[in-house]
C-alpha positions in Angstrom: -9.5 -3.7 49.1 -10.8 -2.9 52.0 -14.6 -4.1 53.1 -15.8 -0.4 53.4 -14.6 0.3 49.7 -15.7 -2.7 48.2 -19.5 -2.8 50.1 -19.6 1.1 48.9 -19.0 -0.2 45.2 -21.4 -2.6 45.6 -24.3 -0.2 47.3 -23.1 2.5 44.0 -23.5 -0.2 41.4 -27.2 -1.0 43.3 -28.2 1.9 42.9 -27.5 2.4 39.5 -29.2 -0.8 38.5 -32.1 0.6 40.3 -32.7 3.7 38.6 -31.9 2.0 35.2 -35.0 -0.2 36.0 -36.9 2.3 37.2 -36.5 4.3 34.1 -37.7 1.0 32.1 -40.2 0.9 34.6 -41.9 4.3 33.9 -41.4 3.9 29.7 -43.5 0.3 30.6 -45.9 2.4 32.3 -46.8 5.0 29.7 -47.2 2.1 27.2 -49.8 0.3 29.4 -51.9 3.9 29.8 -51.7 3.5 26.0 -52.7 -0.5 26.0 -55.2 0.4 28.8 -57.1 3.2 26.9 -57.1 0.7 23.7 -58.3 -2.1 26.1 -61.2 0.4 26.8 -62.3 0.9 23.9 -63.1 -3.0 22.8 -66.5 -3.9 22.2 -68.3 -6.5 24.4 -67.3 -10.1 22.3 -68.8 -12.7 24.6 -71.3 -13.6 21.8 -68.6 -13.8 19.3 -66.6 -15.8 21.3 -69.1 -18.6 21.5 -70.4 -18.4 17.7 -66.7 -19.5 17.4 -67.0 -21.9 19.4 -69.6 -23.4 17.6 -68.4 -23.2 14.1 -64.9 -25.0 15.4 -67.2 -27.9 16.8 -69.1 -28.3 13.2 -66.1 -27.9 11.9 -64.3 -30.4 14.0 -67.0 -33.1 13.3 -66.9 -33.1 9.3 -62.8 -33.1 10.2 -63.0 -36.6 12.4 -64.4 -38.7 9.9 -61.7 -38.6 8.4 -59.5 -39.6 11.2 -56.3 -41.4 10.7 -55.6 -44.4 13.0 -54.9 -44.0 16.5 -51.8 -46.2 16.7 -50.6 -43.1 14.5 -49.3 -40.8 16.9 -48.1 -38.2 14.8 -51.2 -37.5 13.0 -52.8 -37.5 15.9 -50.7 -35.1 18.0 -50.4 -32.7 15.2 -54.6 -33.2 14.5 -54.6 -32.3 18.5 -52.5 -29.6 18.6 -54.6 -27.4 15.8 -57.9 -28.4 17.2 -56.2 -27.3 20.7 -55.6 -23.7 19.3 -58.8 -23.6 18.1 -60.5 -24.5 21.6 -58.3 -22.4 23.2 -58.2 -19.1 20.8 -61.0 -19.6 18.2 -60.9 -16.6 17.7 -57.3 -15.7 18.0 -57.3 -13.0 20.4 -54.2 -12.4 22.3 -55.7 -12.7 25.6 -58.3 -15.0 27.6 -61.9 -14.1 27.5 -63.2 -13.7 31.4 -65.3 -17.0 31.8 -68.3 -16.5 34.7 -68.8 -19.6 37.1 -72.0 -20.3 35.4 -70.2 -20.9 32.3 -67.9 -23.5 33.7 -69.6 -26.5 33.2 -70.7 -25.4 29.4 -66.7 -24.5 28.5 -65.8 -27.8 30.0 -68.2 -30.3 28.4 -67.1 -28.7 25.1 -64.1 -29.5 25.7 -64.3 -33.1 27.0 -66.2 -33.9 23.7 -63.7 -32.4 21.4 -60.8 -34.1 22.9 -62.5 -37.4 23.1 -63.4 -36.8 19.4 -59.7 -36.1 18.7 -58.8 -38.7 20.3 -61.1 -41.6 19.3 -62.7 -41.8 22.0 -66.7 -42.5 21.7 -68.7 -39.9 23.4 -70.4 -40.8 27.0 -71.8 -38.4 29.3 -70.2 -36.6 31.8 -70.9 -35.7 35.3 -71.5 -32.2 33.4 -74.4 -33.3 31.8 -76.5 -34.4 34.5 -75.5 -38.3 33.7 -73.8 -40.8 35.3 -70.1 -40.9 34.2 -69.0 -44.0 32.0 -65.5 -45.0 32.0 -63.6 -45.6 28.8 -60.7 -47.6 27.6 -58.9 -48.5 24.7 -58.2 -52.2 23.5 -54.4 -51.6 22.3 -53.2 -49.8 25.6 -54.0 -50.8 29.5 -56.7 -48.9 31.3 -55.2 -45.7 32.7 -56.7 -43.1 34.4 -56.3 -39.2 33.4 -56.0 -38.1 37.0 -56.0 -34.0 37.7 -51.8 -33.9 37.3 -52.0 -35.1 34.3 -54.4 -33.2 32.9 -53.4 -29.9 34.3 -49.8 -30.8 32.9 -51.9 -31.8 29.6 -53.8 -27.6 29.8 -50.5 -26.3 30.2 -49.1 -27.7 27.0 -52.9 -27.0 25.2 -52.1 -23.5 26.3 -48.2 -23.0 25.4 -49.8 -24.5 21.8 -51.8 -21.6 21.3 -49.6 -19.2 22.8 -47.4 -19.6 19.9 -49.9 -18.7 17.5 -50.8 -15.4 19.2 -49.6 -12.0 17.9 -48.4 -11.2 21.6 -45.1 -12.9 20.0 -44.4 -10.0 17.8 -42.9 -8.0 20.4 -40.3 -10.5 20.9 -38.7 -10.1 17.7 -37.2 -7.1 16.3 -39.5 -4.6 14.4 -36.7 -3.9 12.4 -34.9 -6.8 11.0 -37.8 -9.3 12.1 -35.0 -10.9 14.1 -35.8 -12.7 17.4 -34.4 -10.8 20.5 -32.6 -13.4 22.3 -29.1 -13.9 21.4 -26.4 -11.3 22.8 -26.2 -9.1 19.4 -29.9 -8.9 19.3 -30.7 -8.0 22.9 -33.6 -6.0 23.3 -32.7 -2.2 23.9 -34.4 0.8 24.8 -33.9 4.1 22.9 -34.0 6.7 25.7 -36.3 9.2 26.3 -39.0 7.9 23.6 -39.1 4.0 25.2 -38.8 2.1 22.0 -37.1 -1.0 21.9 -35.8 -2.8 18.8 -32.6 -5.1 19.0 -28.9 -4.6 19.8 -27.5 -4.7 15.9 -30.4 -1.6 14.6 -29.5 0.6 16.7 -25.8 0.9 16.5 -24.4 3.9 15.2 -28.0 5.5 14.9 -28.4 9.1 16.3 -32.6 9.2 16.0 -35.0 7.1 16.7 -36.4 4.6 13.6 -39.9 4.6 14.7 -40.2 8.3 15.8 -37.0 10.0 15.2 -36.5 11.3 18.4 -33.1 12.3 19.1 -31.2 9.3 20.9 -30.1 10.8 24.3 -28.9 7.2 25.4 -29.7 3.0 24.5 -29.7 0.7 27.7 -31.0 -3.0 27.5 -35.0 -3.7 28.4 -34.3 -6.1 31.2 -37.8 -6.7 31.4 -38.7 -7.5 28.1 -35.2 -9.4 28.0 -36.6 -11.4 30.9 -39.9 -12.1 29.3 -38.6 -13.5 26.3 -36.1 -15.9 28.0 -38.9 -17.0 30.0 -41.0 -17.7 27.5 -38.8 -19.3 25.2 -37.2 -21.8 28.0 -40.8 -23.0 28.8 -41.7 -22.9 25.3 -39.0 -25.6 24.9 -40.1 -27.7 27.8 -43.8 -27.4 26.6 -42.8 -28.2 23.3 -40.3 -31.5 24.7 -43.5 -32.5 27.1 -45.7 -32.3 24.0 -43.8 -34.7 21.8 -43.1 -37.1 24.4 -47.0 -37.2 25.1 -47.4 -38.1 21.8 -44.7 -40.5 21.0 -45.4 -42.3 24.4 -48.7 -43.8 22.3 -50.5 -43.9 26.0 -54.3 -42.9 25.9 -55.5 -41.6 29.6 -59.6 -42.2 29.7 -61.7 -39.6 31.5 -62.9 -41.0 34.9 -64.5 -38.2 36.0 -65.5 -35.4 33.5 -66.0 -32.5 35.7 -62.8 -32.7 38.0 -59.9 -32.3 35.6 -61.2 -30.0 33.8 -62.9 -27.8 36.5 -59.7 -27.7 38.5 -57.7 -26.6 35.2 -59.7 -23.8 34.7 -59.5 -22.9 38.3 -56.1 -22.9 38.3 -55.8 -20.7 35.2 -58.0 -18.3 36.7 -56.4 -18.1 39.9 -52.9 -17.9 37.9 -54.8 -15.0 35.5 -55.7 -13.1 38.5 -52.5 -13.6 40.5 -50.8 -12.0 37.5 -53.4 -9.2 37.0 -52.7 -8.5 40.7 -48.9 -8.6 40.8 -49.2 -6.2 37.8 -51.5 -4.1 39.4 -49.3 -3.9 42.2 -46.4 -3.3 40.3 -48.4 0.0 38.8 -49.7 1.0 42.1 -46.1 1.6 43.4 -45.1 2.8 40.0 -47.7 5.5 40.1 -47.2 5.8 43.9 -43.5 6.7 43.2 -44.2 8.6 40.4 -46.5 10.9 42.4 -44.0 11.5 45.2 -41.6 12.6 42.9 -44.2 15.3 41.2 -45.2 16.3 44.7 -41.9 16.7 45.8 -40.8 18.4 41.7 -43.9 20.9 42.5 -42.7 21.7 45.9 -39.3 22.4 44.4 -40.4 24.2 41.4 -43.3 26.5 44.0 -40.3 27.4 46.0 -38.3 28.6 43.1 -41.3 30.5 41.8 -41.7 32.7 45.1 -38.4 33.5 44.7 -38.6 34.6 41.2 -41.6 36.5 42.5 -39.9 38.3 45.1 -36.8 38.9 43.4 -39.0 40.5 40.5 -41.1 42.8 43.1 -37.6 44.1 44.2 -36.7 45.1 40.5 -39.5 46.3 39.9 -39.1 48.5 43.2 -35.7 49.8 41.9 -37.0 50.3 38.7 -40.1 52.7 40.2 -37.2 54.9 42.1 -34.4 54.7 39.3 -37.9 55.9 37.0 -39.0 58.6 39.5 -35.5 60.4 39.9 -35.3 60.3 36.4 -38.4 62.6 35.9 -37.5 64.8 39.1 -33.6 64.8 36.9 -35.5 65.9 34.0 -37.8 68.5 35.8 -34.9 69.9 37.0 -33.0 70.2 33.6 -36.0 71.8 32.0 -36.0 74.4 34.9 -32.1 75.1 34.5 -32.5 75.4 30.7 -35.3 77.9 31.3 -33.1 79.6 33.6 -29.9 79.8 31.5 -32.3 81.1 28.8 -33.5 83.7 30.5 -30.0 84.9 32.0 -29.1 84.8 28.2 -31.8 87.2 27.4 -30.7 89.6 30.0 -27.2 89.0 29.2 -28.2 90.7 25.5 -30.2 93.3 26.9 -26.8 94.6 29.0 -24.5 94.4 25.9 -27.5 96.3 24.5 -27.5 99.2 27.0 -23.8 99.2 27.4 -23.2 100.1 24.0 -25.8 102.5 24.4 -24.0 104.4 27.2 -20.6 103.8 25.4 -22.0 106.0 22.8 -23.4 108.6 24.9 -20.5 108.8 27.2 -17.8 109.2 24.0 -20.2 112.1 22.6 -20.0 113.2 25.9 -16.3 113.0 26.2 -15.9 114.9 22.8 -18.7 117.9 23.9 -16.5 118.3 27.2 -12.9 118.4 25.6 -14.5 120.8 23.1 -16.0 122.8 25.7 -12.4 123.0 27.9 -10.7 124.1 24.7 -13.2 127.1 24.6 -12.7 127.9 28.1 -9.2 128.2 27.4 -9.2 130.3 24.6 -11.5 132.8 26.4 -9.1 132.9 29.7 -6.0 133.9 26.7 -8.5 136.2 25.5 -9.9 138.0 28.9 -5.8 137.8 29.9 -4.7 139.6 26.8 -7.4 142.2 26.8 -6.7 143.3 30.5 -2.7 143.3 29.6 -3.6 146.1 26.5 -5.7 147.9 29.4 -2.9 148.0 32.0 -0.6 149.2 29.4 
């Protein structure tokens, strides 16, 4: 195959992929607009958040009285997992709440005390509380330091455990058959034009959308949702393995500096969150800008077509006026001709009557003249006969 044809086919395929992604992005854009409207209506729940943390702390204090032996790592891991869910998201909200810089010390101190209670470590004051830090170690294991990198790994595991419980994962399952849209038979498939997504098997032989009964024009794989599901479950599987390895190792990491690990984890979390927000905003800006340019171009085309149609309509109107005027003139002329014809007919009738009358008179005069001629002939004959008699 020539190189030019291959390059052209690849370019055409790339354009088709870009067009398909743009359609999917537009559908996600509409969903994002609806989610943004819902987000604007959410009340301020900071008080509820702190109240949930305080209630979780009170419940934890009673739970720690029956904590099993430190060597039972499976029990510690299960208890830690359940507590981490309450620490990170006590109210089970799908999105983390924004935290200001003034709240960092308070939250770090809370989390540090809860982790110490779960791991069976005696409570010690840290830098955040304004008192000197105390190094803590266990007698069954060597003295180790819970450094920043290990803490960051633990924070990631903590968030992964909490994320598995959030309602946001419901979008990973088909709303019809509740099957995870990960396998090739259950790929997330988008309905065009309504934009609803279901698994591939549930949309086979469907003529209308199961959600809104919109006619199905075409089906396409929701590539963005597919990537999100694949990346999430890939990272989730890795995080579960790391969590199990942490539990089975039986190592206890002490908090040498209470402030630094937690603060680094929180700042890293905020930075990641802001980076994602910035990326999403840039994507939305690009989508909206593309949509704006498309609409402006379409508006110009519609305006041009409108101007052409208006000009054509004006020309047709002029022709209608001309034809209407010609019809009026012809009707007036026809009316005049009819009047002339009626006058002519009346005159014809009068002339016919007059001719009949004259014909009668002519007949009478002709008879009179004939009679008179006969009389004249008789008189002549008599006159001639009288003359002959006199002569004789």
